[in-house]
N, CA, C, O and the ligand as a Tripos MOL2 file, in Angstrom:
@<TRIPOS>MOLECULE
protein
  273   271    69     0     0
PROTEIN
NO_CHARGES

@<TRIPOS>ATOM
      1 N           8.5110    6.1290   -2.9150 N.3       1 MET1
      2 CA          7.8970    5.7270   -1.7930 C.3       1 MET1
      3 C           7.5980    4.2080   -1.7830 C.2       1 MET1
      4 O           7.6370    3.6180   -0.7030 O.2       1 MET1
      5 N           7.3170    3.5730   -2.8650 N.am      2 ILE2
      6 CA          7.0230    2.0590   -2.9560 C.3       2 ILE2
      7 C           8.2460    1.4080   -2.6090 C.2       2 ILE2
      8 O           8.2500    0.4160   -1.8800 O.2       2 ILE2
      9 N           9.4990    2.0110   -3.1880 N.am      3 GLU3
     10 CA         10.6780    1.4040   -2.9180 C.3       3 GLU3
     11 C          11.1020    1.4090   -1.5980 C.2       3 GLU3
     12 O          11.6090    0.4080   -1.0920 O.2       3 GLU3
     13 N          10.9230    2.5570   -0.9340 N.am      4 ILE4
     14 CA         11.1370    2.3720    0.4720 C.3       4 ILE4
     15 C          10.4480    1.6340    1.3200 C.2       4 ILE4
     16 O          10.9150    1.5180    2.4530 O.2       4 ILE4
     17 N           9.2090    0.9740    0.9970 N.am      5 ALA5
     18 CA          8.3320   -0.0160    1.8140 C.3       5 ALA5
     19 C           8.7590   -1.4050    1.3050 C.2       5 ALA5
     20 O           8.3330   -2.4100    1.8750 O.2       5 ALA5
     21 N           9.5470   -1.4880    0.2980 N.am      6 ALA6
     22 CA          9.9680   -2.8860   -0.1090 C.3       6 ALA6
     23 C          10.9920   -3.3540    0.6280 C.2       6 ALA6
     24 O          11.4320   -4.4980    0.5120 O.2       6 ALA6
     25 N          11.5170   -2.3140    1.5930 N.am      7 LYS7
     26 CA         12.6210   -2.8640    2.3860 C.3       7 LYS7
     27 C          12.5180   -2.5440    3.8530 C.2       7 LYS7
     28 O          13.2540   -1.7330    4.4140 O.2       7 LYS7
     29 N          11.5130   -3.2640    4.4710 N.am      8 LEU8
     30 CA         11.0240   -2.8730    5.7960 C.3       8 LEU8
     31 C          11.6850   -4.3380    6.5840 C.2       8 LEU8
     32 O          11.8980   -5.4270    6.0500 O.2       8 LEU8
     33 N          11.8880   -3.9800    7.8600 N.am      9 TYR9
     34 CA         12.2620   -5.0030    8.7190 C.3       9 TYR9
     35 C          11.6170   -4.7460   10.2010 C.2       9 TYR9
     36 O          11.5020   -3.6020   10.6400 O.2       9 TYR9
     37 N          11.2740   -5.7060   10.8130 N.am     10 VAL10
     38 CA         10.5330   -5.6530   12.1840 C.3      10 VAL10
     39 C          11.7000   -4.9590   12.9560 C.2      10 VAL10
     40 O          12.8820   -5.2950   12.8900 O.2      10 VAL10
     41 N          11.2220   -4.0130   13.6430 N.am     11 GLY11
     42 CA         11.9360   -3.1160   14.5560 C.3      11 GLY11
     43 C          12.4560   -1.7640   13.9230 C.2      11 GLY11
     44 O          12.9990   -0.9080   14.6220 O.2      11 GLY11
     45 N          12.2810   -1.6330   12.7110 N.am     12 ASP12
     46 CA         12.3400   -0.1160   12.1620 C.3      12 ASP12
     47 C          11.1860    0.4830   12.7180 C.2      12 ASP12
     48 O          10.0490    0.0500   12.9100 O.2      12 ASP12
     49 N          11.8620    1.8470   12.9870 N.am     13 VAL13
     50 CA         10.9740    3.0140   13.7470 C.3      13 VAL13
     51 C          10.6160    3.9410   12.6250 C.2      13 VAL13
     52 O          11.5400    4.2610   11.8780 O.2      13 VAL13
     53 N           9.4180    4.4230   12.3870 N.am     14 VAL14
     54 CA          9.1530    5.2340   11.1230 C.3      14 VAL14
     55 C           8.1320    6.2560   11.7910 C.2      14 VAL14
     56 O           7.2970    6.0660   12.6760 O.2      14 VAL14
     57 N           8.4320    7.2700   11.1600 N.am     15 GLU15
     58 CA          7.3870    8.6190   11.3410 C.3      15 GLU15
     59 C           6.3350    8.6250   10.2350 C.2      15 GLU15
     60 O           6.5990    8.4900    9.0400 O.2      15 GLU15
     61 N           5.2130    8.7830   10.7110 N.am     16 MET16
     62 CA          4.2320    8.6960    9.5500 C.3      16 MET16
     63 C           3.6110   10.0460    9.3310 C.2      16 MET16
     64 O           3.5150   10.7790   10.3160 O.2      16 MET16
     65 N           3.1740   10.4730    8.1590 N.am     17 ARG17
     66 CA          2.6340   11.9540    7.9150 C.3      17 ARG17
     67 C           1.6610   12.3150    8.7520 C.2      17 ARG17
     68 O           1.6280   13.4620    9.1970 O.2      17 ARG17
     69 N           0.7160   11.3660    9.0880 N.am     18 LYS18
     70 CA         -0.5270   11.8090    9.8680 C.3      18 LYS18
     71 C           0.0680   11.3590   11.4430 C.2      18 LYS18
     72 O           0.8150   10.4030   11.6520 O.2      18 LYS18
     73 N          -0.3460   12.0890   12.2410 N.am     19 GLN19
     74 CA          0.0020   11.8280   13.6470 C.3      19 GLN19
     75 C          -1.4150   10.9030   14.1010 C.2      19 GLN19
     76 O          -2.5810   11.1060   13.7610 O.2      19 GLN19
     77 N          -0.9430    9.9910   14.8540 N.am     20 HIS20
     78 CA         -1.9760    9.1420   15.6110 C.3      20 HIS20
     79 C          -2.8290    9.9360   16.4530 C.2      20 HIS20
     80 O          -2.2580   10.9000   16.9630 O.2      20 HIS20
     81 N          -4.2340    9.7640   16.7770 N.am     21 PRO21
     82 CA         -4.8180   10.4960   17.6980 C.3      21 PRO21
     83 C          -4.3900   10.7820   18.9570 C.2      21 PRO21
     84 O          -4.8430   11.7840   19.5120 O.2      21 PRO21
     85 N          -3.5220   10.0160   19.5640 N.am     22 CYS22
     86 CA         -3.0520   10.1350   20.8070 C.3      22 CYS22
     87 C          -1.8360   11.3300   20.7850 C.2      22 CYS22
     88 O          -1.3460   11.8660   21.7790 O.2      22 CYS22
     89 N          -1.5220   11.5670   19.4770 N.am     23 GLY23
     90 CA         -0.5150   12.6620   19.5770 C.3      23 GLY23
     91 C           0.8410   12.0520   18.9950 C.2      23 GLY23
     92 O           1.6490   12.8150   18.4660 O.2      23 GLY23
     93 N           1.1150   10.6000   19.0930 N.am     24 GLY24
     94 CA          2.2170   10.1500   18.6730 C.3      24 GLY24
     95 C           2.3040   10.1620   17.2890 C.2      24 GLY24
     96 O           1.3180   10.1190   16.5530 O.2      24 GLY24
     97 N           3.6430   10.2290   16.8510 N.am     25 ALA25
     98 CA          4.1550   10.3480   15.3930 C.3      25 ALA25
     99 C           4.8430    9.2560   14.9090 C.2      25 ALA25
    100 O           4.7770    9.0200   13.7030 O.2      25 ALA25
    101 N           5.6460    8.3800   15.8100 N.am     26 THR26
    102 CA          6.4700    7.3170   15.3960 C.3      26 THR26
    103 C           5.9630    5.8900   15.9980 C.2      26 THR26
    104 O           5.5400    5.6390   17.1270 O.2      26 THR26
    105 N           6.1400    5.0620   14.8980 N.am     27 TRP27
    106 CA          5.6950    3.8110   15.1100 C.3      27 TRP27
    107 C           6.7830    2.8580   14.7880 C.2      27 TRP27
    108 O           7.6970    3.0090   13.9770 O.2      27 TRP27
    109 N           6.5300    1.8610   15.5540 N.am     28 GLU28
    110 CA          7.4450    0.5110   15.3050 C.3      28 GLU28
    111 C           6.9950   -0.4100   14.4860 C.2      28 GLU28
    112 O           5.8040   -0.6790   14.6410 O.2      28 GLU28
    113 N           7.6210   -1.0460   13.5710 N.am     29 ILE29
    114 CA          7.1000   -2.2460   12.5270 C.3      29 ILE29
    115 C           7.6060   -3.3780   13.3760 C.2      29 ILE29
    116 O           8.7410   -3.5760   13.8100 O.2      29 ILE29
    117 N           6.1350   -4.3060   13.5580 N.am     30 VAL30
    118 CA          6.3090   -5.3950   14.4120 C.3      30 VAL30
    119 C           5.8940   -6.7140   13.3420 C.2      30 VAL30
    120 O           5.9580   -7.8900   13.6980 O.2      30 VAL30
    121 N           5.4840   -6.2890   12.0450 N.am     31 ARG31
    122 CA          5.2010   -7.4110   11.3520 C.3      31 ARG31
    123 C           5.5090   -6.9490    9.8590 C.2      31 ARG31
    124 O           5.2160   -5.7970    9.5370 O.2      31 ARG31
    125 N           6.0070   -7.6900    9.0730 N.am     32 VAL32
    126 CA          6.2380   -7.4490    7.6640 C.3      32 VAL32
    127 C           5.6770   -8.4760    6.8570 C.2      32 VAL32
    128 O           6.2820   -9.5460    6.7880 O.2      32 VAL32
    129 N           4.5880   -8.3100    6.2210 N.am     33 GLY33
    130 CA          3.8850   -9.3130    5.3850 C.3      33 GLY33
    131 C           3.3400   -8.7640    4.1020 C.2      33 GLY33
    132 O           3.8910   -7.9120    3.4040 O.2      33 GLY33
    133 N           2.2850   -9.3040    3.8910 N.am     34 ALA34
    134 CA          1.4130   -8.6910    2.9560 C.3      34 ALA34
    135 C           0.8440   -7.4190    3.3060 C.2      34 ALA34
    136 O           0.6400   -6.4760    2.5410 O.2      34 ALA34
    137 N           0.6030   -7.4870    4.5630 N.am     35 ASP35
    138 CA          0.1860   -5.9820    5.4650 C.3      35 ASP35
    139 C           1.5680   -5.6280    6.4030 C.2      35 ASP35
    140 O           2.3480   -6.4290    6.9180 O.2      35 ASP35
    141 N           1.5820   -4.4460    6.4290 N.am     36 ILE36
    142 CA          2.5680   -3.9380    7.5210 C.3      36 ILE36
    143 C           2.1160   -3.7080    9.1320 C.2      36 ILE36
    144 O           1.3830   -2.7510    9.3810 O.2      36 ILE36
    145 N           2.4490   -4.3710    9.9450 N.am     37 GLY37
    146 CA          2.0270   -4.3210   11.3700 C.3      37 GLY37
    147 C           2.5880   -3.1030   12.1200 C.2      37 GLY37
    148 O           3.7980   -3.1660   12.3370 O.2      37 GLY37
    149 N           2.0730   -2.2190   12.4720 N.am     38 LEU38
    150 CA          2.8050   -0.9070   13.3740 C.3      38 LEU38
    151 C           2.2280   -0.8580   14.5870 C.2      38 LEU38
    152 O           1.0590   -1.2310   14.6810 O.2      38 LEU38
    153 N           2.8760   -0.4280   15.6480 N.am     39 VAL39
    154 CA          2.6330   -0.1740   16.9260 C.3      39 VAL39
    155 C           3.1670    1.2020   17.2280 C.2      39 VAL39
    156 O           4.3190    1.5990   17.0570 O.2      39 VAL39
    157 N           2.0030    1.9450   17.7670 N.am     40 CYS40
    158 CA          2.1930    3.2750   18.1740 C.3      40 CYS40
    159 C           3.2970    3.3540   19.2950 C.2      40 CYS40
    160 O           3.2170    2.6560   20.3060 O.2      40 CYS40
    161 N           4.2370    4.1570   19.0920 N.am     41 ARG41
    162 CA          5.4270    4.1690   20.4160 C.3      41 ARG41
    163 C           4.8400    4.9620   21.4620 C.2      41 ARG41
    164 O           5.3480    4.8800   22.5810 O.2      41 ARG41
    165 N           3.8570    5.7140   21.2810 N.am     42 THR42
    166 CA          3.1900    6.6770   22.2380 C.3      42 THR42
    167 C           2.0750    5.9140   22.9900 C.2      42 THR42
    168 O           2.1220    6.0390   24.2130 O.2      42 THR42
    169 N           1.0110    5.0920   22.4550 N.am     43 CYS43
    170 CA          0.0900    4.8820   23.1570 C.3      43 CYS43
    171 C          -0.0310    3.1270   23.1090 C.2      43 CYS43
    172 O          -0.8340    2.4930   23.7950 O.2      43 CYS43
    173 N           0.8970    2.5510   22.1970 N.am     44 GLY44
    174 CA          0.8470    1.0210   22.2030 C.3      44 GLY44
    175 C          -0.1210    0.6200   21.2570 C.2      44 GLY44
    176 O          -0.0570   -0.5980   21.0910 O.2      44 GLY44
    177 N          -0.8560    1.0770   20.6800 N.am     45 ARG45
    178 CA         -1.9930    0.6540   19.7140 C.3      45 ARG45
    179 C          -1.4810    0.2060   18.5320 C.2      45 ARG45
    180 O          -0.7980    0.9590   17.8380 O.2      45 ARG45
    181 N          -1.7260   -0.9640   18.1950 N.am     46 ARG46
    182 CA         -1.2990   -1.9290   17.0000 C.3      46 ARG46
    183 C          -2.3440   -1.7320   15.7200 C.2      46 ARG46
    184 O          -3.5630   -1.8850   15.7930 O.2      46 ARG46
    185 N          -1.8060   -1.4650   14.8700 N.am     47 VAL47
    186 CA         -2.6730   -1.3360   13.3290 C.3      47 VAL47
    187 C          -1.8940   -2.0290   12.2530 C.2      47 VAL47
    188 O          -0.6710   -2.1590   12.3160 O.2      47 VAL47
    189 N          -2.6210   -2.4670   11.2770 N.am     48 LEU48
    190 CA         -2.1670   -2.9550   10.2910 C.3      48 LEU48
    191 C          -2.3760   -2.1240    8.9540 C.2      48 LEU48
    192 O          -3.5380   -1.7810    8.7370 O.2      48 LEU48
    193 N          -1.4790   -1.7810    8.0960 N.am     49 LEU49
    194 CA         -1.5860   -1.2870    7.0270 C.3      49 LEU49
    195 C          -1.1260   -2.0220    5.8440 C.2      49 LEU49
    196 O          -0.1370   -2.7520    5.9130 O.2      49 LEU49
    197 N          -1.9190   -1.8370    4.5640 N.am     50 SER50
    198 CA         -1.4770   -2.4840    3.3390 C.3      50 SER50
    199 C          -0.1170   -1.8450    3.0030 C.2      50 SER50
    200 O           0.2250   -0.7360    3.4130 O.2      50 SER50
    201 N           0.5770   -2.5920    2.2720 N.am     51 ARG51
    202 CA          1.8710   -1.9430    1.8100 C.3      51 ARG51
    203 C           1.8030   -0.5920    1.2220 C.2      51 ARG51
    204 O           2.5500    0.3110    1.6020 O.2      51 ARG51
    205 N           0.8950   -0.4400    0.2780 N.am     52 ARG52
    206 CA          0.3150    0.6240   -0.4480 C.3      52 ARG52
    207 C           0.1080    1.8340    0.5540 C.2      52 ARG52
    208 O           0.7560    2.8770    0.4690 O.2      52 ARG52
    209 N          -0.7950    1.6050    1.4490 N.am     53 ASP53
    210 CA         -1.1460    2.6430    2.3500 C.3      53 ASP53
    211 C           0.2880    3.0680    3.2050 C.2      53 ASP53
    212 O           0.6010    4.2360    3.4340 O.2      53 ASP53
    213 N           0.9750    2.0400    3.5650 N.am     54 PHE54
    214 CA          1.8720    2.4140    4.4540 C.3      54 PHE54
    215 C           2.9050    3.3900    3.4060 C.2      54 PHE54
    216 O           3.1360    4.5420    3.7740 O.2      54 PHE54
    217 N           3.4290    2.9500    2.2710 N.am     55 ALA55
    218 CA          4.3650    3.7360    1.3240 C.3      55 ALA55
    219 C           3.6090    5.1710    1.2710 C.2      55 ALA55
    220 O           4.3130    6.1800    1.2460 O.2      55 ALA55
    221 N           2.3390    5.2770    1.2570 N.am     56 ARG56
    222 CA          1.9410    6.6060    1.0240 C.3      56 ARG56
    223 C           1.9530    7.3280    2.3880 C.2      56 ARG56
    224 O           2.1060    8.5480    2.3340 O.2      56 ARG56
    225 N           1.7980    6.6930    3.7400 N.am     57 GLY57
    226 CA          1.7900    7.3080    4.7710 C.3      57 GLY57
    227 C           2.9030    7.6360    5.3810 C.2      57 GLY57
    228 O           3.0330    8.6010    6.1350 O.2      57 GLY57
    229 N           3.9420    6.6630    5.0060 N.am     58 VAL58
    230 CA          5.2520    7.0850    5.8500 C.3      58 VAL58
    231 C           6.1050    8.2640    5.2950 C.2      58 VAL58
    232 O           6.2110    8.5660    4.1070 O.2      58 VAL58
    233 N           6.7050    8.8910    6.3750 N.am     59 LYS59
    234 CA          7.3590   10.0850    6.2030 C.3      59 LYS59
    235 C           8.8020   10.0300    6.1670 C.2      59 LYS59
    236 O           9.4760   10.6080    5.3140 O.2      59 LYS59
    237 N           9.2910    9.2850    7.1590 N.am     60 ARG60
    238 CA         10.6060    8.9550    7.1880 C.3      60 ARG60
    239 C          10.9490    7.6850    8.1630 C.2      60 ARG60
    240 O          10.2280    7.1260    8.9890 O.2      60 ARG60
    241 N          12.2630    7.4320    7.7880 N.am     61 PHE61
    242 CA         12.4920    6.3340    8.8630 C.3      61 PHE61
    243 C          13.4140    6.9260   10.2170 C.2      61 PHE61
    244 O          14.4570    7.5730   10.1200 O.2      61 PHE61
    245 N          12.8230    6.5760   11.3190 N.am     62 VAL62
    246 CA         13.6780    7.2110   12.5150 C.3      62 VAL62
    247 C          14.9580    6.2780   12.8060 C.2      62 VAL62
    248 O          16.0590    6.7210   13.1350 O.2      62 VAL62
    249 N          14.6560    4.9710   12.6410 N.am     63 LYS63
    250 CA         15.4830    3.9580   13.1250 C.3      63 LYS63
    251 C          15.5410    2.6500   12.2510 C.2      63 LYS63
    252 O          14.4230    2.1640   12.0820 O.2      63 LYS63
    253 N          16.4800    2.0230   11.7080 N.am     64 ARG64
    254 CA         16.3830    1.1150   11.1110 C.3      64 ARG64
    255 C          16.7400   -0.3020   12.1450 C.2      64 ARG64
    256 O          17.6550   -0.4300   12.9580 O.2      64 ARG64
    257 N          15.8750   -1.0710   11.8430 N.am     65 GLY65
    258 CA         15.7040   -2.3720   12.5800 C.3      65 GLY65
    259 C          16.6850   -3.4250   12.3240 C.2      65 GLY65
    260 O          17.0520   -4.2130   13.1950 O.2      65 GLY65
    261 N          17.1470   -3.4280   10.9950 N.am     66 GLU66
    262 CA         17.8070   -4.6820   10.5420 C.3      66 GLU66
    263 C          19.0090   -4.7090   11.0870 C.2      66 GLU66
    264 O          19.8140   -3.7930   11.2560 O.2      66 GLU66
    265 N          19.0840   -6.1090   11.4120 N.am     67 THR67
    266 CA         20.6020   -6.4720   12.0010 C.3      67 THR67
    267 C          21.1800   -7.5270   11.0410 C.2      67 THR67
    268 O          20.5270   -8.3490   10.4000 O.2      67 THR67
    269 N          22.5300   -7.3650   11.0510 N.am     68 SER68
    270 CA         22.9970   -8.1660    9.9410 C.3      68 SER68
    271 C          23.4590   -9.5680   10.4800 C.2      68 SER68
    272 O          23.8970  -10.4150    9.7010 O.2      68 SER68
    273 ZN         -0.8250    6.3340   19.5330 Zn       69 ZN69
@<TRIPOS>BOND
     1     1     2 1
     2     2     3 1
     3     3     4 2
     4     3     5 am
     5     5     6 1
     6     6     7 1
     7     7     8 2
     8     7     9 am
     9     9    10 1
    10    10    11 1
    11    11    12 2
    12    11    13 am
    13    13    14 1
    14    14    15 1
    15    15    16 2
    16    15    17 am
    17    17    18 1
    18    18    19 1
    19    19    20 2
    20    19    21 am
    21    21    22 1
    22    22    23 1
    23    23    24 2
    24    23    25 am
    25    25    26 1
    26    26    27 1
    27    27    28 2
    28    27    29 am
    29    29    30 1
    30    30    31 1
    31    31    32 2
    32    31    33 am
    33    33    34 1
    34    34    35 1
    35    35    36 2
    36    35    37 am
    37    37    38 1
    38    38    39 1
    39    39    40 2
    40    39    41 am
    41    41    42 1
    42    42    43 1
    43    43    44 2
    44    43    45 am
    45    45    46 1
    46    46    47 1
    47    47    48 2
    48    47    49 am
    49    49    50 1
    50    50    51 1
    51    51    52 2
    52    51    53 am
    53    53    54 1
    54    54    55 1
    55    55    56 2
    56    55    57 am
    57    57    58 1
    58    58    59 1
    59    59    60 2
    60    59    61 am
    61    61    62 1
    62    62    63 1
    63    63    64 2
    64    63    65 am
    65    65    66 1
    66    66    67 1
    67    67    68 2
    68    67    69 am
    69    69    70 1
    70    70    71 1
    71    71    72 2
    72    71    73 am
    73    73    74 1
    74    74    75 1
    75    75    76 2
    76    75    77 am
    77    77    78 1
    78    78    79 1
    79    79    80 2
    80    79    81 am
    81    81    82 1
    82    82    83 1
    83    83    84 2
    84    83    85 am
    85    85    86 1
    86    86    87 1
    87    87    88 2
    88    87    89 am
    89    89    90 1
    90    90    91 1
    91    91    92 2
    92    91    93 am
    93    93    94 1
    94    94    95 1
    95    95    96 2
    96    95    97 am
    97    97    98 1
    98    98    99 1
    99    99   100 2
   100    99   101 am
   101   101   102 1
   102   102   103 1
   103   103   104 2
   104   103   105 am
   105   105   106 1
   106   106   107 1
   107   107   108 2
   108   107   109 am
   109   109   110 1
   110   110   111 1
   111   111   112 2
   112   111   113 am
   113   113   114 1
   114   114   115 1
   115   115   116 2
   116   115   117 am
   117   117   118 1
   118   118   119 1
   119   119   120 2
   120   119   121 am
   121   121   122 1
   122   122   123 1
   123   123   124 2
   124   123   125 am
   125   125   126 1
   126   126   127 1
   127   127   128 2
   128   127   129 am
   129   129   130 1
   130   130   131 1
   131   131   132 2
   132   131   133 am
   133   133   134 1
   134   134   135 1
   135   135   136 2
   136   135   137 am
   137   137   138 1
   138   138   139 1
   139   139   140 2
   140   139   141 am
   141   141   142 1
   142   142   143 1
   143   143   144 2
   144   143   145 am
   145   145   146 1
   146   146   147 1
   147   147   148 2
   148   147   149 am
   149   149   150 1
   150   150   151 1
   151   151   152 2
   152   151   153 am
   153   153   154 1
   154   154   155 1
   155   155   156 2
   156   155   157 am
   157   157   158 1
   158   158   159 1
   159   159   160 2
   160   159   161 am
   161   161   162 1
   162   162   163 1
   163   163   164 2
   164   163   165 am
   165   165   166 1
   166   166   167 1
   167   167   168 2
   168   167   169 am
   169   169   170 1
   170   170   171 1
   171   171   172 2
   172   171   173 am
   173   173   174 1
   174   174   175 1
   175   175   176 2
   176   175   177 am
   177   177   178 1
   178   178   179 1
   179   179   180 2
   180   179   181 am
   181   181   182 1
   182   182   183 1
   183   183   184 2
   184   183   185 am
   185   185   186 1
   186   186   187 1
   187   187   188 2
   188   187   189 am
   189   189   190 1
   190   190   191 1
   191   191   192 2
   192   191   193 am
   193   193   194 1
   194   194   195 1
   195   195   196 2
   196   195   197 am
   197   197   198 1
   198   198   199 1
   199   199   200 2
   200   199   201 am
   201   201   202 1
   202   202   203 1
   203   203   204 2
   204   203   205 am
   205   205   206 1
   206   206   207 1
   207   207   208 2
   208   207   209 am
   209   209   210 1
   210   210   211 1
   211   211   212 2
   212   211   213 am
   213   213   214 1
   214   214   215 1
   215   215   216 2
   216   215   217 am
   217   217   218 1
   218   218   219 1
   219   219   220 2
   220   219   221 am
   221   221   222 1
   222   222   223 1
   223   223   224 2
   224   223   225 am
   225   225   226 1
   226   226   227 1
   227   227   228 2
   228   227   229 am
   229   229   230 1
   230   230   231 1
   231   231   232 2
   232   231   233 am
   233   233   234 1
   234   234   235 1
   235   235   236 2
   236   235   237 am
   237   237   238 1
   238   238   239 1
   239   239   240 2
   240   239   241 am
   241   241   242 1
   242   242   243 1
   243   243   244 2
   244   243   245 am
   245   245   246 1
   246   246   247 1
   247   247   248 2
   248   247   249 am
   249   249   250 1
   250   250   251 1
   251   251   252 2
   252   251   253 am
   253   253   254 1
   254   254   255 1
   255   255   256 2
   256   255   257 am
   257   257   258 1
   258   258   259 1
   259   259   260 2
   260   259   261 am
   261   261   262 1
   262   262   263 1
   263   263   264 2
   264   263   265 am
   265   265   266 1
   266   266   267 1
   267   267   268 2
   268   267   269 am
   269   269   270 1
   270   270   271 1
   271   271   272 2
@<TRIPOS>SUBSTRUCTURE
     1 MET1         2 RESIDUE 1 A MET
     2 ILE2         6 RESIDUE 1 A ILE
     3 GLU3        10 RESIDUE 1 A GLU
     4 ILE4        14 RESIDUE 1 A ILE
     5 ALA5        18 RESIDUE 1 A ALA
     6 ALA6        22 RESIDUE 1 A ALA
     7 LYS7        26 RESIDUE 1 A LYS
     8 LEU8        30 RESIDUE 1 A LEU
     9 TYR9        34 RESIDUE 1 A TYR
    10 VAL10       38 RESIDUE 1 A VAL
    11 GLY11       42 RESIDUE 1 A GLY
    12 ASP12       46 RESIDUE 1 A ASP
    13 VAL13       50 RESIDUE 1 A VAL
    14 VAL14       54 RESIDUE 1 A VAL
    15 GLU15       58 RESIDUE 1 A GLU
    16 MET16       62 RESIDUE 1 A MET
    17 ARG17       66 RESIDUE 1 A ARG
    18 LYS18       70 RESIDUE 1 A LYS
    19 GLN19       74 RESIDUE 1 A GLN
    20 HIS20       78 RESIDUE 1 A HIS
    21 PRO21       82 RESIDUE 1 A PRO
    22 CYS22       86 RESIDUE 1 A CYS
    23 GLY23       90 RESIDUE 1 A GLY
    24 GLY24       94 RESIDUE 1 A GLY
    25 ALA25       98 RESIDUE 1 A ALA
    26 THR26      102 RESIDUE 1 A THR
    27 TRP27      106 RESIDUE 1 A TRP
    28 GLU28      110 RESIDUE 1 A GLU
    29 ILE29      114 RESIDUE 1 A ILE
    30 VAL30      118 RESIDUE 1 A VAL
    31 ARG31      122 RESIDUE 1 A ARG
    32 VAL32      126 RESIDUE 1 A VAL
    33 GLY33      130 RESIDUE 1 A GLY
    34 ALA34      134 RESIDUE 1 A ALA
    35 ASP35      138 RESIDUE 1 A ASP
    36 ILE36      142 RESIDUE 1 A ILE
    37 GLY37      146 RESIDUE 1 A GLY
    38 LEU38      150 RESIDUE 1 A LEU
    39 VAL39      154 RESIDUE 1 A VAL
    40 CYS40      158 RESIDUE 1 A CYS
    41 ARG41      162 RESIDUE 1 A ARG
    42 THR42      166 RESIDUE 1 A THR
    43 CYS43      170 RESIDUE 1 A CYS
    44 GLY44      174 RESIDUE 1 A GLY
    45 ARG45      178 RESIDUE 1 A ARG
    46 ARG46      182 RESIDUE 1 A ARG
    47 VAL47      186 RESIDUE 1 A VAL
    48 LEU48      190 RESIDUE 1 A LEU
    49 LEU49      194 RESIDUE 1 A LEU
    50 SER50      198 RESIDUE 1 A SER
    51 ARG51      202 RESIDUE 1 A ARG
    52 ARG52      206 RESIDUE 1 A ARG
    53 ASP53      210 RESIDUE 1 A ASP
    54 PHE54      214 RESIDUE 1 A PHE
    55 ALA55      218 RESIDUE 1 A ALA
    56 ARG56      222 RESIDUE 1 A ARG
    57 GLY57      226 RESIDUE 1 A GLY
    58 VAL58      230 RESIDUE 1 A VAL
    59 LYS59      234 RESIDUE 1 A LYS
    60 ARG60      238 RESIDUE 1 A ARG
    61 PHE61      242 RESIDUE 1 A PHE
    62 VAL62      246 RESIDUE 1 A VAL
    63 LYS63      250 RESIDUE 1 A LYS
    64 ARG64      254 RESIDUE 1 A ARG
    65 GLY65      258 RESIDUE 1 A GLY
    66 GLU66      262 RESIDUE 1 A GLU
    67 THR67      266 RESIDUE 1 A THR
    68 SER68      270 RESIDUE 1 A SER
    69 ZN69       273 GROUP 0 **** ****
């Protein structure tokens, strides 16, 4: 799981294990740094997660935002 989180790109869309209270399950990565910034694609709420928390909580990648 840690390895997944090592390769993150702005624009990646991920599904988290826990649903957001709004019912949304997919998040777009908007910031990649010491913390990972995520925006809920359903309600638009922005959250910051540590890389560790992100690695623990991520379920799968829906779309990769990397552009060559
Ligand atoms: Zn939400």
